[in-house]
N, C-alpha and C positions, 0 to 999 in steps of 0.2 A: 438575440438574446444569448445564444450559445457562445458567440464569441467573447461577449461581455463576461461571460461565466469564467472561460479558460484565461481571459485577460486578468481576471481576480484572483485565480487560484494560485496559492503560494504555500510553500513548504512551510508549516507551523510546528514549533518544538516547545511553546510555552503554553500550557492550558491552565484554565481557571478550574478550581477544586469544585467543580458542579458537575454532576451526573449528565450523561446524555439521555433524554427521555428514551422508553421502550419503543413509542412509535418512530422516533428518529433512528434508531437502530434497526428497526425492523426495515426502514425505507433505504437504509444503507446496505443491507441484506439483499433486498429486492433489487437494487440498482447492480449488484455483484452478480445475482443470477440472471440478470436481463442483458449480460454483457453478451457479445457476440464471440464465436469461437470457431475455429477451423473445422468443417463440416458438421458443425453443430454438436460436436463430441461432449461439451462442457465438461472436461477433466477436473473441474475444481471440487473443491470442500472448504468450507471456512469454519473457522473456531471464533466465536465471539468471547471476549474475555474482558470482565469488568471488576473482577476481585483485585483488590489493591496489592495483596501479597503475590499472586501470580503475575500483575503487571510489573512488580519489581523484579522478579525472578526471569521474566521474559527480557527487561531491558538489561539483563546480564549475559544474554546469547553470545554476543560478541564482546571482547574486551574493550572495544571502544565504539564510539557512535550510535549506541541505541539508549542513551541514558534518558531522551525524552519519553518514552514509553513508560518509565516509572512514575512521571508526574501526570500521563495522560488518564483519564477516567474509563477508557475504552481502548480496545486493540482488537482487530481483526487479522486472525492469523491466516493466510491464504496458501493453500496447499494444493496440489494436482496430482494425478495419477499417471505416470508416464506411461504405462501400459495401454491407456488409451488412445494416445496419439504422439506423434514425435514432435509436435509443437506445443507440448504443455506448457512451456515457458512462455510462450508467447500469449497463449489463451489465458494464463493465470495475471499476466501483467495487465491484458486488456482488463480483466475484472478489476484489479487493482485500480487501474486508472477510473473506471466507472465508480468505485468507492470514493477515490478523491473528488472526482466532480460533482456527486450527489452530495458530499460532505460541505462542499464549498456553497453549493445551491442553498445548503440548509442552515448557512450560518455558522458551520462547524470548521474548525482547522483540521488538517492532518498533515501526516508526515510517514513516509514510505521508509521502511528499516529493511533492507536486504540481508537476506538469510542464506539463499542459494548460494553456493561456492564462497561461502565465508567461514572462518573457523571459531569456534567457541574457545578452544584452547589448543595445545599442541597434540592432545590425544582425541580431539572429539569436534566434528564439525556443529557448526552453529544449528543446522538444521538435525541433527541428531540429538543436541540438547533440548531443543524446542521440543522434539517429536516425544522425547522422554518426558519432559515436564509436564506435557498436555495429554499423553497416552495416544499419540496419533497412531494409527493401524501401521502396519507394515505395508508398503507399497506405495504409500503417500510421500511426496516430497514436499518440504516446506519451502515455498518460493520468497515470501516476504511476510512482513508484520506491517500493517497499516496502523498508527495511533492516530485517535481522534477524540476531539473534545471543542468546548468553547474556548476560543482563543483567547490568551492572557497576553498576545504582543500584537500589534498592528503592522501589517506589511503592507508598502504599496506596490502595485501592480509593477511588474517589469515595464521599462520605457520602450516604446517601439523602436527606439535608436539603438536600443542593446542588442536586439534580435540580430543573428547573423545571416544577414541575406547574403554575403558573399559564398555561403554553402549553398546556394539554390542554382542550379543550371536548368537551362531550358531546351529542350529537345535533345542536346547531346551533353554529355559531361564536360565541364568547363566553359560551356556557352551561357552566358548571361543575358544576352539581348534577345 
């Protein structure tokens, strides 16, 4: 069943104008909170956003590439505290992956919006923009934004023939057999 889930998951950038039920939002948050982390530090914090005006402003965190957030009925901002662990990026990414998989399992679509190491404009990082918009406390870094909602587009799973098996080595690098 897990393999079917990961085969089905695709990035969805078009959403129905239909709110996500609170029970499903709660399940997405539970999935994020159940993610594994290095030494169980759980350095993450999450901000659930459903207000359409705030979603529109979040979509402006980067000059290009986040327009889909404006159309989504839900976004989860994934933050982490770098003072808790040196692998906060990895831990936050794992939590984000859990959100994506849970969304797919519930019939929702989702898409990752990269914030860390991106610019809002020449004077401000995307993370600083999002932190200012949402009042995120000092010391937390914004890693990404996951948009979610009921898909308004249908995407077929990637075919197994498109998988890059040539990037797999066995026992030693470059050894495929």
